[in-house]
C-alpha positions in Angstrom: 31.3 22.2 51.5 33.8 24.4 49.8 33.6 28.1 49.2 36.2 30.0 47.0 36.3 33.3 45.4 36.8 33.6 41.4 36.5 36.8 39.2 34.8 38.6 42.1 32.1 35.7 42.4 31.6 33.5 45.2 31.4 30.0 44.1 30.1 27.2 46.1 30.5 23.3 45.6 28.8 20.8 47.3 30.8 17.5 47.6 33.8 16.3 45.6 34.3 15.2 42.3 31.6 12.6 42.0 29.4 12.8 38.9 25.9 14.3 39.0 23.4 12.0 40.0 19.7 12.3 38.9 16.7 10.5 40.7 12.9 11.1 39.6 10.8 11.9 42.7 7.2 12.7 41.4 4.7 13.6 38.8 1.2 14.2 37.7 -0.6 13.7 34.3 -4.0 15.1 34.4 -6.8 15.3 32.0 -8.6 17.6 34.3 -9.2 21.5 33.7 -7.5 23.5 36.0 -5.1 26.3 36.9 -2.9 24.2 38.8 -1.5 20.7 38.6 0.3 19.4 41.6 2.8 16.2 41.7 2.7 13.3 43.6 4.0 11.9 45.9 5.3 14.6 48.4 8.8 13.9 49.6 11.7 16.0 51.4 14.6 16.6 49.0 18.4 16.1 49.9 19.8 19.0 51.5 21.3 21.7 48.8 19.8 19.3 46.1 19.1 20.7 42.6 15.2 20.2 41.8 14.0 20.1 38.2 10.5 20.4 37.1 9.5 19.6 33.4 6.0 20.9 32.7 3.7 20.7 29.9 0.3 22.6 29.7 -2.3 22.4 27.0 -5.0 24.9 26.0 -6.4 26.5 22.8 -3.3 28.8 23.2 0.5 28.2 24.2 1.1 29.7 27.5 3.9 28.9 30.5 2.9 28.7 33.9 2.9 31.7 35.8 5.2 30.0 38.5 6.2 26.8 39.9 6.4 26.3 43.6 7.5 23.7 46.3 10.0 22.5 48.9 10.4 26.0 50.3 12.6 27.1 47.4 12.4 29.6 44.5 12.1 28.2 41.2 13.2 29.8 38.0 12.1 29.1 34.5 14.7 28.4 31.9 15.0 30.3 28.9 14.4 27.8 25.8 14.7 28.5 22.2 11.4 27.5 21.3 8.7 25.6 23.6 5.7 25.3 21.7 4.3 22.0 20.3 1.3 22.6 17.8 -1.0 25.5 18.9 -2.1 23.8 22.2 1.0 22.9 24.2 3.6 24.6 25.9 6.9 23.0 27.5 8.7 24.8 30.3 11.6 23.7 32.5 11.8 24.9 36.0 14.9 24.7 38.3 15.5 25.6 42.2 18.2 25.2 44.6 16.3 23.8 47.4 18.7 25.2 50.1 20.0 23.4 53.5 16.7 22.8 55.0 14.0 21.8 52.0 10.3 21.1 53.0 8.3 18.1 52.5 5.6 19.4 49.9 4.7 18.7 46.3 5.6 20.8 43.4 2.8 22.9 42.3 2.6 24.5 38.3 0.3 27.5 37.9 -1.4 29.0 35.4 -3.2 32.3 35.1 -6.3 30.5 33.3 -7.5 27.0 33.0 -5.4 24.3 31.0 -7.4 21.5 29.6 -4.8 18.9 30.5 -1.3 19.0 31.8 1.6 17.4 33.3 4.7 17.6 35.7 7.8 15.5 35.9 10.1 16.3 38.9 13.9 15.3 39.5 16.1 15.7 42.3 19.7 16.2 41.4 22.8 16.0 43.6 26.6 16.5 43.1 26.0 19.8 40.9 27.9 22.6 40.9 26.1 25.2 43.1 26.7 28.4 42.0 22.9 28.9 41.0 20.2 26.7 39.8 20.1 28.3 36.4 23.9 28.4 36.2 24.0 24.6 36.8 22.0 24.2 33.4 25.2 24.3 30.9 23.1 24.0 27.9 19.6 23.2 27.0 18.8 22.7 23.3 15.4 21.9 22.0 14.2 20.1 18.9 10.9 19.1 17.3 9.4 17.1 14.0 6.9 14.7 13.3 7.2 10.8 13.1 7.4 8.1 15.7 10.6 9.0 17.1 12.4 11.9 18.4 16.2 13.0 18.5 17.9 16.0 20.2 21.6 17.1 20.2 24.0 18.1 23.1 27.3 19.8 22.6 30.2 17.6 24.2 30.2 17.8 27.9 31.8 20.8 29.4 33.7 18.4 32.0 33.6 14.6 32.8 31.4 15.2 35.9 28.4 16.4 33.9 25.4 14.5 33.1 22.3 14.7 30.8 18.7 14.7 31.1 16.0 14.9 28.1 12.1 15.5 28.2 9.7 14.6 25.5 6.0 15.5 24.8 4.3 14.0 21.6 0.8 14.5 20.5 -0.5 10.9 21.0 -2.0 9.6 24.2 0.4 6.8 24.7 3.5 5.5 26.5 7.1 7.0 25.3 10.1 4.6 25.1 13.3 5.9 26.4 16.8 5.9 24.5 18.1 2.5 25.0 21.2 3.6 27.0 19.2 6.0 29.1 16.9 5.3 32.2 13.1 5.9 32.3 11.9 5.6 36.1 8.4 4.3 36.4 6.1 7.3 36.7 8.5 9.6 34.7 6.3 8.5 31.6 2.9 9.4 31.3 -0.2 10.3 28.9 -3.5 11.7 29.0 -6.3 13.1 26.7 -7.6 16.8 26.3 -5.7 16.8 24.0 -4.1 13.6 23.3 -0.6 13.9 25.0 2.5 11.5 26.0 5.2 13.2 28.1 8.2 11.5 29.4 11.5 12.3 31.1 14.7 10.3 31.1 18.2 10.6 32.7 22.0 9.0 32.2 24.0 9.0 35.5 26.5 6.4 34.2 28.1 8.3 31.2 27.3 11.6 29.3 25.4 11.3 25.8 25.1 13.8 23.0 22.2 12.2 21.2 19.1 11.5 23.2 16.4 9.8 21.6 12.9 8.8 22.3 10.1 7.0 20.7 6.4 5.8 20.7 3.7 4.1 18.5 1.8 6.5 16.6 3.3 9.1 14.1 2.7 12.4 15.9 4.1 15.9 16.3 6.8 16.1 19.2 9.1 18.7 20.8 12.1 17.5 23.0 14.5 19.1 25.5 17.9 18.3 26.6 19.7 19.4 29.5 23.4 19.2 30.4 23.8 19.5 34.2 27.1 21.2 35.5 28.7 18.7 38.2 31.4 19.5 40.9 
């Protein structure tokens, strides 16, 4: 643990100069009408890890969760330039610093009224810069379109230890294929009805990439979010 002052701020850095490392941990893809969706399995994050929850909720209107909870940590919603898909889906990204003593729990996304279906994909990130969970995300561009594939564009990495993640939702009840140079862990790709939805998240630990892609079988509307995570 290294603590130093800079410009009147306290900067906290965990570890040395290792690149950011992302690990898929839990998910849920549900067709049930509910106000909460809970990931599985439960687990205890690494101390001082960054947890990222990619969330999609569906209803007759585009509504974000009222909150996300888990691991005894405080989750904060990132500000996206756009997060709607059609008139039914809302995508959101939530981040939390789990601190020195995280608990073994699930992540739960909660809405103020029933969703018709929804999904949550949870990642644990280590070797991140520990100023704050929100500040750990250097950029989070979004893109959307219609077709059998999508692409997003990240700016060049701010430094060599930074690494990307990307999150994709499209309007068909089918699997999503990741970018050929990225990793999609089993469990980080799911689909459901009410309405028809495919949701997927992928990461890249071996290098930084500025143009993540994803693809699927049926031409459909899609939206993607990409993240640059700040490394040590």
